[in-house]
N, C-alpha and C positions, 0 to 999 in steps of 0.2 A: 514650486513645480513650474517648469517653463516648457514652452511648445514652440516648435519651428515647423514651418511647411513651406517647402521650395525655397529654403534659405531665408524666409522672412518669419520673425518672430511674431506669434500669435498670443494675444493676451486673453486668458480665460478669467474674467473678472468675478463671477459669482462663486463663492466658496464650495456650495454643494455640487456645481458643475465640475469643478476641479476634482472633488471627491469621487464623482462618477467616472471621470476620465482616468483618475488614478487607478480604480478598480478594473476598468476595462483594459488599461495598458498593462496591469500586472497579469491579467489573463488574456494576453493578446492572441487574437485568432480563435479563441474559444467562445462558446455562447455563454452569456452570463444572464441568468434569469431576473425578473424584476424583483422577486423576493430576496435574492441575493444582494441586489443593490439596495433594497430597503434596509436589510440587516447591516450592510457596510455604512450607511449614512446615519442611521438613528439607533441601532442596537435594539435594546428593549423598550425605548421611549418612542414609539412609533405614532406619528400623527394620523388622523383619520384620512387626510388627503395625501397620503404617502404615495399611493399608486400613480395619482395624477400628477404629482410632483416629479416623479421619475420620468414620466413621459415629456413633462415640460423641460427637465434638465437635458434629456436626450436631444429634444428639438433644438433647445439653445446651443448645445454643442455642435450640432449638424450646421446650424446657421453660421456659427463662427468658424468652423474648420472647413466648411465647403460652401462659402458664400455665393458661388456662382451656381449652386444647385437649386432648381426650382422646388417648390413645395410638394409637387406631385412625383418628382423624380426620387427613386430610391437611392440612399447615400452609398457612395464607394468606399468611405472610410469607416463610418459607424453604420453597420447593417443590420437590419432585422432578420433574425434567423430563428425559425421556429417560434418559441414563446419568449425568446429574449433577444439580447443584443450582443454584437461582436465587433471589436476593433480590429480592422484588417490592415496589417501592415507588417513590415519585416521586424522580426525580434531585435535584430542588431541596431534597429533605430531607437531603441529604448534603453537608456542607460543603465537602468537596474538590471535588465537582461544581460547586457554587455558585461557589467561588472560581475555578475555571477558566473557567466561563461569564462571570463578571463580568470576568476579565481580557480574555477575547476581545471582550466588549462594549465595554470601555474602549479597546482597541486600534482598534476600529472607528471610535469616536467621534474618536479621534486622528487617524486617516486622513482623516476627514471635515472636519478642521480645526476641531473643537470641544473645545479643551482644558479649558475650564471644566466642561463637562458630563463630560468623561472623568475629571476629578479627583474628582468625586463617586463615580463607580463604582470607581476606583482605592482610594479611602478605604474603601467598602464592602468591597471584596475584602480588603485588608490588615487590615481590622478583625475579620476572621473567625479570625485566627491567635490561638492560646493556647498558646504555647511550640512545641517541636519536634513535628513530625507523627509518630505512631505511636511515641511514646516509650516506651510500656509494652508493645509488641507485639513478639514474638519472630519470628525466621525471616527467610530470604532475601528473600522478597517484601517484608516491611515494611522491611528495610534498603534495598532498591533504591528503594522508594517515599519513604522518608525523605530519601534523596539527591536524588531527582528533584524533590520538593516543595521542598526547601530551595533548590535551584537555581531553580526556578520563582518561589519567593518573592523571591529576589534580583532576578530579571528583572522582576517586577512593581514593585518598588521603583524599580528603574532607569527603567522607563517612567513611573512616577508622578513622579520627579524631572524627566524630560524635559518632561513635561505642565506642571509647575510653572514651569520655564523659558520654555515656550512661552506660558504665561499672564503672564508678567512678574513672577512672584512669587520672583525670584532670592534676595531677602533671607531669606525663609521657609525656603528649602530648603537653605541652606548648612550649617546645624547638623546636619540629618539626613544630609546627604551626608558630612559629616566624620565622623560616628559609623560609617556604613556602610564608608567607606574604612578606618577603623581596625580593623573586623571582617574585611574582605575586602581586604587591602593589595595583592594581585596582579590585582585586576579593574580593568583599563585603562578600561573604559566609565565606571565609577564616578568614576575620576579626572578623566577628560575632563569629565564633568559637573560635578564640584567646581571644576575650574580655570575653566570658563566662568561659573559661578555667582559665583565670587570676583571674577572680573574685572568682571562686570556690577555688583557691588557696589562698585566702585572700589578693589578691593584687589589691584592688579596684582602687587605684590611677593609677596603670599602666593600668588596663582595660580602665578607662576614658581617659587616655593619648592616647591610641590607636585609640578611637573614634574621639578625637580632631584632631589627625593627619590624619585620614582618611577623615575627613570633609574638612580639608585644601587642602588635595592632590586632592579630587574630584573636589573641587572648581577650584584650579588652572589649573588642567590638562583637565577637561571636562566641567567646568562650571555649575556643578550640585550639588545637596545636597545629603547626604547618603540616601538610601532607607529606606522605612517605618520600615522594620524589625531591621535595625541597630538603627534607632531613638528610636524604642520602647525599645530595650534592653538598650539603654544609660539611658532612663528615669527609667527603672527598677532597674538599678545599683545605679542610684542617690537616689531613694527612699528606697534603700535596700530591695527590694521585696523578701519575702520568698520564692516565686516560683522559683527563680534562684537557690536555693540550692537543691531543689527536683529535681529528674530526669524528671519530668514532664516540667520542663522549656524549655528544648530545643525543645519542640512541636512547638514553635512560630519561629523556625529558618528558615531562607531562604533555601529551597532546603534540609533541614536536613530530613533524613528518619524517618519513623514513630517509630523507634526503641528507640529514645531519648524520652521515656514516662515513666510514672509510671506504675508499673506492672498491675495495675487495668485498665489501659487505653490501654494496648497492644491488638491489633487485635487478634481475635481468629484464630490460625493457621488452623483450620479445616474450610477451605474456602467453601463457598456454591458451589453447583453443579448446574449451571443455566441450564435451558431448554427452551430457547428463540425461537426455531424454529416455524415459523408460520405453520398452518395445511397445509398437503400435498394437492396439488391442485386436484380438482375433475376431473376426466377423463383424467389424464395424459397418453399420448400415444406416441409411438415411441421413437426416440432418442437413438436407441439400439447402434449405434456406439458411440455416445458421452458418454453414460453411461459406456460402456466397457473402454473407455480411462480413464474416471474419476476413475473407480474402480482400474485401474492399477496403476494410480498415487497415489491414496489416501489411498489405503489399506496398513497398515504397514506390512513390511517384516520381518519377525522374524530373518532371516539369515543376514540381514542387520544391520551393526553397525551405519548407518547414522541416527542421531537423528534431522537432521535439518528440518526447517518448510517447509511444502509442500504447495506451493502456486499455484492456478489456476486461471486463468481469463477467464471468459465466456463473450464474446461480441458479439454484433448483433444489428440489427436494433430494433426499438421500436416495442413492441408487439409480438416479435418473440418467447418469451418463456424462457428467460434467468433466470429470478428468478424462474419461475416454476421448471425448470431443476435443479438448484442449491438447492432449497429446497427439491425435490424429492430425489436427490443423498444423500443429507445430512441426510434425514430420514432414508434412505437405510443403511448408513454406521454409524449412530450414536452409535451403540454398540461397534464399534471399538475405539471410543474416549470417554472413561468412565468418563473422568472429566467434561463433559458438552458441551453444545452448546450455543453459542452467536450469536445473530442476530442483525444487525443494518441497517436501511435504510439511506444511506447518501445523499438522495434526490437531486442527481446532476441535474436530469432532471425532477424534480417534478413540475407539473404545478402550484401547490397551495403553495408550500413551498420553502424557500431558502436553498441552499446546506449546509450541516453541515460542519463546519470547522473540522480539524483534532483534535483540542482540545476539541471542544464539543462532538465529537464522542468518544473520550477517556473517557470523563466524563460519558458519558452513559454506555460504557462498563465496566468501573471500578465500577460504581453503580451495574451492573449485578454481579460483582465479590464480592459483599459484602462491598465495600468501602463506609463509611459513607459521607454524603455531606460535613460535617465540615472537613474530613480529605482529600479531594481532593486537590491535589496540584495545584498551581495557574498557573504554566507555562506549555507549551506544552512539553518542554524537561522533566520536572519532572513527568508529567503525563505519558509520554512514558516510562520512566525509572521504575515507579511504576507498570505500566500494564505489562511490560515485566518481571519484578521481580516476580509479582504474577503468571504469566503463565509459568515460567521457570520450565521445567521437567514435566509439566502437559499435558496430551494428551487431547486436546480439539479440538472442530471443531467450526470454526468461518465463518459466512457468511456476507460479506461487500456488501450490495446490492446497485445497482444504484450509482457506483463511478464516480467520475469526472476525476481525474488525479492521477498521481503517488505521487504528493505532499500530497494529501488527505489521499492516502492509506498507504504510507510507515510508518508513525508513529504507524499503526495499526497492523503491522505484528510482532508478537512476535518471540522469538527465542526458539527453542525446538521442541519437537515432536508433534506440533500443525499442523492442517490442516486449511488453510485459502482459502475460495472460494470467488472471487470477480465477480461481474457482472457489466457490463458497456455498454453504447452505443458507446462509443469510444474504438478504438483499442489501448490498453494500451502497446504500444511497449516498453516504458521505463521499466515497470515492468518485461517484459519478457527479455530485453537485460541486464539490471543491476541487477535484483533481481531473475533472474532464473525462472520466472513464466512459467508454462505450459499454452499455450493459446488454447482455443477452440472458433473458430468463428461458431456462430450458424446460420444456414440457415432456411428458412421456412420449413414446414413440407413436406414430400413427398406426392403426391396425394392419395396414398392409406391410409397414416396415417391421412390426413385430413378427409377422409371418415370415418375412425374409430372414430375420435373425433366427428364428427357431429352425427353418429350413437348412440354414448354413450350418448351425451347430449340432443338430439332431439328424441331419440327412435329409436331403430334398425328396427322395423317394418315399420315405415313411411319412413325411408331413403331407406331401401332395395327395397321398391316398386318403388322408384323414382331414381334409382342409376345414371342415364345419367344426370338428372337435379342437383343431388347432386354434381357430378364432376364439372359441369358447374359453380355451385355456389361457390364451393371451389376455382376454378381458379379465379373467379371475386374477391375473398377475398385474392388472392395471396398466398393462403396456410399459411397465418399469423395466428398463434393460437388465438391472441385476436380477430381479425376480425371474425374468425370462431366461437368463443364463443358467440359473440354478435348476429350473425344471427341465431345461434342455439337457443339462448334465445327467440328471437323474433319468430322463427318458432315454438317452443314448446308452447309459450303462445297462439298460434291462431291454434285451431285444424282444422279449415276449410281451412287454408292456404296450398297451394301446394308448392313443391320446384320449380316447373316451374314458379309460381307467384313470388316467391321470387328471382329467378334468373333474371326474366324480370325487376323487381324492381331495382335491382343492375346493370343492364346491362349498363346503360349510366354512363360515368365516373362523368359528372357533377351532383352534388348531392349525389354521392356515399357516401362521407365521412359524409354527414348530417346524413345519416341513420346508419352508423357505430358509433354510439353514444349512450351512456347510460345517461340519464338525471340526473344531479347533481353528476356525478363522472367523474372528468376530467382524472383521471388516467386510466379510462376504455373506453376513447373515442379516436379514432384514430387521428382525427384532433388535439386534445389537446396534445397528446403524440408527434406526429410529430412536432407541433409547438415548444414544449419545446426543441427539438434538434435544429430546425432551428434558434430559437432566441438566441442561444449560439454562432452562427456563427459570424466571423468577417463581417464588412460591405462588403469587397470585395468577399468573399466566399458566402455570401447571395445573392449578386447581380448574380454571376455566377449561383447559384442554380436557380434563378428566370429566368434567360436567358435559361437556359436549358429546363426549363418547358414550355417555348414557342414553342420549336422545335417539339414536339410530335414525335420525332424520336426514334426508338428502341434502337439505338447504335449511339453514337457520339465520334468522334476522337478528340485528342488533338488540331489538326490543325483547325477543325471546331469550336471548343470551343474558340480557339484564335482569329478567325475571329469574332465570335459572340459577344465576350466581348471586341474587340479592344485592345488586349494585346499581349504580345510577346508568343511565343510557351512555353518558359520556365515557364513564369508567370502563363499561363494557365494550364500547368501541375501541378504546385504547388497547384492552386486552386482546381483542380480536386482531387489531393491526399488529401487535407484537407477534402473535402466532402466524400471521400472514407474512410478516418479514422474515420469520424463521422457516418459511415454507412448510408449516404444519397446518395451515388453512389456505384456501385461495378464494378470491373473490368469485361470486356468482350473481352479480347484479349490484345495484346500488344498495348499500348497507345489508348485503346479503352475502352469506359464506357457505363453503362446503369444504369437506375434507378431501385432499389430494388422494390419488390412487393408493390404496392400501394402509395409508394413514389412519383412515377411519377405522379399520380393523385393530390397529395398535391402539387408538384412543379407546376403544371398548375394552380392551385388555386393561388399560391403565385405570378405567373406571372401576373394574372389578378389584385389582390389586395395584396399588401406587408403586411404580418401580422405585420411587424416592425412598419410600419406607423400607423396601427390601435392601437397597444399597446402604441406608443408615444402619439397619440391623447388621449387615455383613461388616461394615466398618467398625462396630462396636463389639463384635464377637471376639473373643480371645484369640481364636485361631487366625484372625484376620491381621493381627498386628504382629510386629517383629517377633 
C-alpha cells in the first residue's frame, strides 16, 4: 500500500496503521466504528488493549498524514464522526475504488455493444495493478480484501478477453489467455475463452487439446466432468459449427458478457425507464420526523461530489406502516431520480409465499430493466454483475420491500447515484454496520395521528362527534396503522355503529385479533402477519416468546425471564435480544423489555396454543399434501 499527499509520497511505517488506513480507505467517507477496526485488525484474537491501540493508530496516522495539524485541531482528513472515524477524500483518489468503477463502466460499454470502447476502459482498470493488493498489510480484513480483489482482477481479465474476442482480436488475446490458464488452471471460463480464441485462429487441434487437458485435470483434481458450456463448445468445434466464427458464438459462453454478440443481437442502449412503484397509500398521515430524515438522506446534493449509493433501512413491527412510508417518500422524491423506479416484494414474512432468493429477485429486477428472459445470466454472481453494470451512473430509486436479511439484500444494492429503500421486520444491523445504511426504526403512530387516520378513513364528522371513544379505540389498536385501517373499514361499513360500540367490541384482549382480520387477505390480518414473524424464530426464542406471553406483565427484566425459562442470565438476554431484533419485544430501560402494541395479545394466544404445533399438524395431515 502506498500513499501520496499533494504529489509527495508519505510512508506509513507501522503495519497496524497501514491496516487501519486500508479499512478507512475501503469505506471512504463512511463512519467506521472502533469495534469494526478491532475486528479488521485482530479478528477473534483481540488483545485487552485493543481499544487504546486503535486510538493510538488513529493519532499516529493523523500525525503522519497531517503533520501541520496541532494536537488540539480536529483533523480534516481523518475526522472523528459520532462514535467512529471517517476518511474524507474523493473516491477517485483511491485506486481500488477507481478500479471497481472502471470495471463497472467497461461492463456497461460491453452491454451497449461497444467492445472497442470497453477495451480502453478495461486496459485502464488492469493498468492500475502493481502486484498483490494489500501485500504489506496485516489482519483479517486485509486478507479478505486481498482474496476479493484477486478474484475481481481475474474476472476483469476474463471480461477483457471476452471483449477482445468481440472486437475480432482473437490472435492478440491467445497468448494472454494461455498465461492466465497456466496460473488459474481450474477456471473453466478462461479455458472456454482460450478454446474459442484458438479455434478462431485456425488452431482447431490445439483448441481440442485444451478441452481434453481440462477434462483430465478436473477429473484428477476434483472428480468432476467439465461444465455444460465447455462440453457444448467442444461439440461445436468437433462439428465445425459456423456459429463459432460469427461474433454471436460467444453468446453461449459461461459468464461472458452480452457484448460478444452479433450487432443485430446487441441490447438497445436506450434502456427502459421503469415506473414500478405501487399506488400511494390512501390516507397517509404523520411521520413528519421520518419524512424529514429521509428527504435529508435521499435528496441529491449538487455541491457534493459523492456519487455513492444512498441506502436506507426502515424496520419495525408488522403492520406499523413501513411499506406505506417507503412508497410515500418514493413518490415524493421520484422526480429527483429521473432514470426510473424499481419495486420488488422480497416476501420475507409473507404468510402465503416463500421468500425470494437474491437470484430470483435479481431476475425480476433485470426484467424490469428490459433484459429478456433468454439473456438472464444463470448464476447469482453474473446476475449481480449485469444488474450493477446496467445501473452504473443511472439515478434510480429502488424499493426492496419485506427483506429478510443482508444476504438477500446485498446483491440487490447497485453502485452509483442510486437510492435504495429497504423495509424489514428485522433490525438489519449488518447493513448499517458494513454497508453504511441509514436506519429508521418505525414506531406506531402518535395518538393525534391515529385520530387523523380514523377521521380520514371513517369520515371526519362521525369521528369528531365521538372523539373520546375514538381515542380509546385507537389505544386498543395500539396506534398500529394496519389495525386502525381495519377498524375504520368496519366502522365506515356500518352507519348505525358508534365508536363506543366499536371500542367495547375490542376491549377484551381475548378475541381482539379475531376481529382485526380481513377475510381472504392474510397480509391484511393482524394474527397472520404476527404469525409470519413468530414462525421464523428459532425454537428457543419461540419458547421464550410464549413464556413471556403467560406473564401478562407490562415490563419484564432479564432476571425474571431467566427464571421463567430456566436458563442462565446471559442466555435469557440473548433470547430477549433476538425477539427485540425481530420487533417482537422492545426495550423498556436497562435490561428491561416489554411487548410492542398488540404483540402482547398475540403472545398470550401463543402461550395458550403454539402456532408452530398447529402448522406442523397441518403439514402432516394427508389433506395438506399433494
